[in-house]
C-alpha positions, -999 to +999 in steps of 0.1 A: +216+158+037+208+131+063+183+139+090+175+122+123+138+112+128+124+099+160+099+070+159+085+047+185+096+010+187+063-002+172+068+020+141+104+009+138+094-027+138+068-021+112+093-002+090+118-031+094+091-056+083+083-034+053+119-030+044+124-067+046+095-074+022+108-047-002+143-064+000+127-097-010+109-081-040+140-062-052+165-089-044+189-064-028+196-046+005+172-017+011+179+013+033+153+029+056+153+059+033+143+037+004+116+020+024+102+053+036+103+067+000+084+036-012+058+040+015+053+077+006+050+068-031+025+041-023+005+065-002+005+091-029-006+065-055-034+053-031-047+089-027-046+095-064-063+061-071-089+069-045-097+103-061-100+086-095-122+059-081-146+084-066-149+102-099-155+069-117-179+053-093-193+083-074-227+077-091-230+044-071-230+063-038-263+047-026-258+013-042-247-009-013-249-042-033-227-028-060-202-016-034-201-050-017-195-067-051-166-043-058-151-050-024-154-087-029-136-084-063-109-063-047-103-088-020-101-116-045-077-098-067-055-089-037-054-125-026-045-136-061-016-110-063-003-121-029-003-158-040+016-149-071+041-128-052+050-158-030 
C-alpha cells in the first residue's frame, strides 16, 4: 500500500541523484521505492560488514599504522571500482 513520506528538498535531490545512478547501473527506469529499498539494503549490508570487520580486526585497536594502511587500501580499491564502473 503506497504511503506519503515528507522529505526536504536537499534529501529529494540526493535521492534523485542516487536513483539516476541506479538507473545507469540497471539500464532501466527506477522508482523512488526501488531507490530507497536499495539504500536500505546498502545500509544494512554496511552495518553487517562493520560488525564483521570489528570482530576480525578488533585486536588491532591500538595499531594506528595498521589502520592507516587498511584505510589506504580501501580508498585504492574504491577508486578502482569507481573507474571500472565508468
